[in-house]
C-alpha positions as CSV (number, residue, x, y, z in Angstrom):
1,M,129.5,155.2,178.1
2,G,127.1,153.0,177.9
3,S,123.2,152.8,176.4
4,I,121.3,153.1,179.2
5,D,123.9,156.5,180.9
6,F,121.8,159.3,179.4
7,A,119.0,157.8,181.4
8,M,120.2,157.4,184.9
9,L,118.3,160.6,186.4
10,H,118.4,160.4,189.8
11,S,122.1,161.1,192.9
12,C,123.0,158.3,195.3
13,Q,125.0,157.5,197.9
14,I,127.3,153.8,198.2
15,L,128.3,153.4,201.3
16,R,130.6,150.5,201.6
17,E,131.5,148.7,205.2
18,T,135.7,149.3,205.7
19,G,136.2,147.8,208.7
20,T,134.9,147.8,212.5
21,T,136.3,149.7,215.0
22,Q,134.1,149.2,219.4
23,N,133.4,151.1,221.4
24,A,134.1,151.3,225.5
25,A,131.2,149.4,226.1
26,G,132.6,146.6,223.7
27,T,129.2,147.5,220.4
28,P,130.8,147.5,217.6
29,I,131.0,149.8,215.3
30,P,130.9,149.5,211.4
31,S,133.0,152.5,209.2
32,Y,131.6,152.8,205.9
33,S,133.4,154.6,202.9
34,Y,131.0,156.8,200.8
35,T,130.9,157.2,196.9
36,D,128.8,159.8,195.1
37,S,126.9,158.0,191.8
38,I,124.6,159.0,189.5
39,C,122.5,156.2,189.0
40,L,118.1,155.5,187.7
41,F,116.4,153.2,190.3
42,D,113.5,151.1,189.2
43,I,110.8,148.9,190.0
44,I,111.5,145.2,188.7
45,S,108.9,143.0,188.5
46,I,108.4,138.8,188.2
47,A,106.7,135.6,187.9
48,G,105.8,133.9,190.7
49,N,104.4,130.7,191.9
50,T,102.0,130.6,194.7
51,I,102.2,132.9,198.1
52,S,100.4,129.6,200.1
53,T,98.1,127.4,199.7
54,A,95.7,129.6,201.3
55,E,95.9,132.1,197.6
56,P,96.3,129.9,195.1
57,G,97.5,131.5,191.4
58,K,100.2,133.0,189.8
59,V,101.5,136.8,191.7
60,I,103.5,139.6,191.2
61,I,107.4,139.8,192.7
62,S,108.4,143.2,192.8
63,S,111.6,144.2,193.8
64,P,113.7,147.2,194.0
65,I,116.5,147.4,191.5
66,V,119.4,151.0,190.2
67,F,120.9,151.5,187.1
68,L,124.7,152.7,187.8
69,P,127.4,153.4,185.1
70,A,129.5,150.3,184.2
71,D,132.9,151.8,186.3
72,T,131.1,151.8,189.4
73,E,132.5,149.7,191.8
74,I,129.5,147.9,193.8
75,D,128.9,144.5,195.5
76,E,125.9,142.2,197.6
77,G,126.8,144.0,201.5
78,D,126.9,147.7,199.6
79,L,124.5,149.5,201.2
80,I,123.2,152.5,199.0
81,S,121.5,155.8,200.2
82,T,118.8,158.3,198.2
83,T,117.2,161.5,199.3
84,E,115.6,161.0,195.6
85,P,111.5,161.4,195.4
86,N,109.2,158.5,195.6
87,W,112.8,156.7,196.7
88,A,114.8,158.0,199.1
89,G,115.9,155.7,202.2
90,T,118.6,152.8,202.4
91,Y,118.7,149.4,200.0
92,E,120.6,146.7,200.9
93,V,122.1,145.5,197.7
94,Q,121.4,141.7,196.7
95,S,123.4,140.5,193.5
96,V,124.8,142.8,191.1
97,N,124.4,141.8,187.7
98,A,126.8,143.5,185.1
99,P,125.6,143.2,181.3
100,V,127.9,142.7,178.5
101,I,127.7,144.7,174.7
102,P,127.1,142.3,172.4
103,F,129.9,140.7,170.5
104,S,132.5,143.6,173.0
105,G,132.8,141.9,176.2
106,I,132.5,145.8,177.2
107,I,130.1,146.5,180.3
108,D,127.2,148.5,179.2
109,H,126.0,149.2,183.4
110,K,126.0,147.6,186.3
111,E,122.0,146.0,188.1
112,A,121.9,146.5,191.3
113,F,119.2,143.7,193.5
114,L,117.9,145.6,196.0
115,K,116.2,144.8,199.4
116,V,114.7,147.9,201.5
117,I,116.0,149.2,204.8
118,K,114.4,151.2,207.5
119,K,114.5,151.4,210.9
120,R,112.0,149.7,213.6
121,G,108.2,151.6,213.9
122,T,108.6,153.2,209.5
123,H,106.2,152.6,206.9
124,G,106.0,152.5,203.7
125,I,109.1,152.7,201.2
């Protein structure tokens, strides 16, 4: 069990594309496998440089992140969906980090850096 497993208060579903079929019109239809998991959503912020020359100065860049148990199968391009309050929606995994416990080589947990996915015409996270 990883160091933050007890803090994983949320639930999510990992969607992995397993192939593509086509409908009668030839439109590709992706197929997904679904895996339920415990997790913890958060926002990670990093200091950046400038947005543009019209808006000088330092900026803070915020992105959603999800922490998952060490044995979770998750890769870049997978989708994560949740109905948790304040986090409800679908996210695309941009990258995955797997920190190890010092001096052991054992993966402590996984961190998936996310991008919000929304349909056109919707607002908010």
